[in-house]
N, C-alpha and C positions, 0 to 999 in steps of 0.2 A: 138575501141581502143586495145583492147587486142589482137585480130588478126591480127594487124598493128605492133606488137611487141613493143608496148607501154603500157606493163602491169603494170611497176611500177607507171607510170603517172595516168592509170585508179584507180589504187589502192589508190593512194592519193586523188583523186577526190572523190572516194566513201566512203572513211574514212569521209571525211570532209562533205559530205552530210550526212552520218549517225550521226555524232556528232552533225550536226544542226538538228536534227530530222527530216529531210526531206526523209528518205528512210525507206522502209520496208523490207520484206523477200527478194524481189527479188533483192533489192541493196546489202543485204548482202552477196546473194548466189553469186552475181556477183563480189562481193569483194572477195570472198572465191577463185573464178577461177582465178582473176588476181594476187592474192598472190601466188596461185600455179604456175601460168604461169611464174612468175618473179622468182621463188626459194624460196620465203619466205615461207616455208612448215610450220614452228612452228607458224607462225603469223596466217596462212590459217587455221590451227588446231583450234587456240583460238577463232576465229571467228566462226568457225563451232561449237564448243561446244556452244557458246552463242546462235546462230542460234537455236540449238536444244532446249537449255534452255527456249527459248521464244517461241518455236514451236514444242513441244515435240512430237507431232501426227501427222505432216505434213512429208509426205514420201520424199520430195524433198530435206528437212532440214536434215533429217537423212541421205539420200544418201551423201549429201554433207560433213555430219562428217566422213561416211564410206570411201570417196575418200580421204579425208585428212589424215585418219589415215593410209591407204595404202600408201600415198605419204612418211610419216615418217616411213614405215615399221612394223607399230604395226599390225601384220598381224592377230593374233587372234581376237582383239578388232574390226579392220575393217570388218572381214566377221561377225560378230555378228552384227554390225551396218548395215550392208549391207542386210544382212537377215532379220534385223526389217523392214528395208524400203520396202522390197518385201511383208513383212505380211501386212504392211499398205497398199500397192499398189501392187497387185500381177503382175501387167502388166508393171510393171518398168524395160524394158529391160536393161537400163544402169545399174541398181543394179545387176542384173544377169551377165552380162558382167565383172564388177569389180569383184563379186565373184569368178568369172573363173580366172581372172587375180592374184587374191590374192592366190588362191590355185596353181596357176602356179608358183608364186613367192617362195611358201613355197615347191616346187618340188612335190606336190600331183597331179599327171597327172590325176588319175582316178575320183578325186572330181572335177577338172576343167573340164573335159569332160562330167562329169553329168551334170553340169551347162550349158556347151555351147550347148549340145544338146537339152536342153529346150526353145533355142533361135530360132527364126524363121529364121534368116539369121546370123548365128555364123560366127566370124571373121576366115578365113581359116587359116591364119597365126597362131593363138592361138590354133586351132586344130592341127595343124602341129607340134607346139611346145610341146604339151601336149603328142602327139605321140612319139616324138623324146625322151624324156624323159623316157618314157616305155622301149625303145629298148637300150639304153646305158648300157655299162658294168661297170656301178658305180652307187652309189645312188646320186641322182641330190644334187648339193651343196646347192640349196634352201631349200632342204629338211632337210639336216643335220643342217645348220644353224638353220632353224626353232624349229626343234627340240630340240636342245641345248640352245637355247635362251630360251625356256620354262623350260628346267631342271636346269637353271643355279642357281636359287634360293636356292635349297636343294639338289644340285646335289652330293656334298661330303657326306651328310648324307644317301641319297638314295644309292650311290654306295657301300659306307663302309660298311653301316649297312644291306640293303635289298638285296643287290646285291653280297655281299662277294667279292667286287672288288680286285683282287690280282695282276694285271698285272704290277704296278709299283716294287713291290718287286721281282716278278717274273723275270724282267728285271735286277733289280739290282743283285740279285744272278747269272743270267746268266752272266753279264759283269764282276763279279768276278772270273768267271770261264775261261773267255776267255783274260780278261785283267787284270790278278790278280796285285794287288798293285798299280795299275795306279791311279795317281791324277792329278789335274791341267789341266783337259781335257776342250776342247772347244766343248760344247754340243748344239744340236740343238732338241728341243722337238715337234715333229710334232702332230697336234691335242693335244695342251697341256692341253686343257680344264681349270679348274680352278687351275692347277698347281700340281697335286698330282703325276705325276710322276718327275715333276720338283724338287719338295720338296725331294723326294727320292734320287735324282741324285745330288741335289747341294754341298754335302760335296766332290764329286769327282771332281767339276767344277771349271775351272777359269773362264770361261764365259759360261752362260746360256741364250740361246735365244729361243723363243717360237712362233708357229705359230697355229692359230685356225680359223675356219671359223665363229664362233660365237663372236659377240662383246661383248656379255653378259658375256661369259665364260672369254674372254680376259680381261674384267673389274676384275673379279673375281681373275685371275691370277696375275694381275697387283698390286691387293692389298697385295699379299703374300711379294712383294718387293725382289725376288730372281732372276727374269730375268733381263738381261742386254737391251735386244729388244724383244718387243713382236708387232706381226702382225696380223692384221686380214686378212686372205687369204686362198684361196684353197692351200692345200700341194702341189698339183703337179705344181702350178704356182710359189709358193712360191720355191721349189728347181729348178725349171727352170730358175730362175732370177739370175743375178749376184750377187754374195754374198761371204761372207767368207768360208773358209773350215772348216770342223768339223773332230775332232778326233771320235766324236760319235754322231750318229743320231738316236733318239728314236721315236717309234711309238707304244705308249702304247694303245692298244684297238682302235686303229685309222684305220688300213686297212681294217676293217670289213664293211667300207662303201666304198671300192673299190672292184669292181671284177677284171678285168684286172689289173695287178700291173707292167707290162711290163715298162710303161714310168716311174713310180715312182722308180723301182730298178735301171733304166739306169740314172734317175735325182740323185738319192742318191749317186750313186756310182762317178758322176762327183763331188760331192759337199764333198766327203771326202778325207782327207789327204791320203797318200799311206799306212799307218799302221792303217787306221781308220775302225770303225765297224757300222754297221746299225743293231740295236736291234729293234725286233717289236715283238707283238703277233697276232695270226691269230685265227679264229675258224676253226676247221678241217671239211672237206669236204669229203664225201664217195667216189667220183669219182676219175678221174685222174686230172681235172682241177679246176674249180672255179663255184660256185652255188651260188644262192640267196636263204637264208633261210626263213622261215616262220616268222620271226621277222624283215624282211627286212634288214638284216645283211649279209655281203657275207661270203661265207665259202671257203678255200682254200685247196687243196691236198697236202701233201709232195712232191710228184713226180712234180707237177706245181711249187713249190717254189724251189725245187732244180734245175729244169730245168733252170727257169727264172733266178735265180742267176748266173748261169754259162753262160747264154747269155750276161748277164751285166758286166761281168768279175768279179765277187764276187765269193770269196770261202765260202763255209758253215763251218763256225768255231764252230757251234753249233745248234742242232735242236732237242728240247725235247719235251715231252709231258707236257702239262700244262692246267690248268681250269683258264683262266683269270677272270672270273665270274661266278655267279650262276643266274639260272633263274628258278623260280617256286622251289626254293630251292634244285635244282639239279645244280651240277657242269656242266659248259659247255666245251666240249671237243675242245681243242685246241693245238697250238704250240707256244713255245717260240723260236724265232730264232735269231742267231748272224751271220751275213753276214761280211767277211772281205775282204777290199779291196787289 
């Protein structure tokens, strides 16, 4: 019945059977599959939790919980449960495949490949997807989302305390240099996170919009009640879509997750008013282009930024040395940049 696209009907029948006490673990596992197939992911997760509570040491029950957690994108918990299923039954290839799928969703190509290579017949498409992640000139969106979803609970205290995060204030000072006295600005905050940059720029804004890949970070930003519009999206996609034009586009400590900035510069230029500015921080590269640093953050050279700005029709209104954050109690070398349309 599930295979014939009658998943909702199957789920109703299975629920009735279980409620009447006529089904065991197999019926509950089938119900979980039917619920997932019908799109009722939270219901599937609730049933999977019940299955594990009744059968805590049965690998297929733990597997079902891991699959339901993966369906609701609870990646760290899903991986932990799937690994537990493997410990209970080391030959459970479905658990290994789902672990690889979860790591792919998190943008962790090497960890996905590590699991795929332990399978007798790994899916070729998953191997290709993992290899593609490793060759892209940017951090995988899944990796960035997973990273910041995890950090969202204590992001502000971690950034302001442990990492001496200064990018918002640095950009605010730069804005004062290149746009002295201007207020009532329409501002877009790219990679807005919890809203630290938005809070710094709010006094200058008539409208403040924000974009971030992480739903958890967007929830924190929404709680500040300073943004007119917030969107969960990749910044490149968001810039490329139709929408309002801005006086100011910000990217505080955001472009470090992109290597090749050509598309971003072009898209930002297209969304700026004729007298608008694109303000951002980056980390400094030693060479002439861009490079991936040991912390999986991209670095960019001054020559690269100036060349790309010219190609996008943007003038360099300001480019100053700056330390957007610290690592291991040492300032991170970088630039604060103001590009003018």
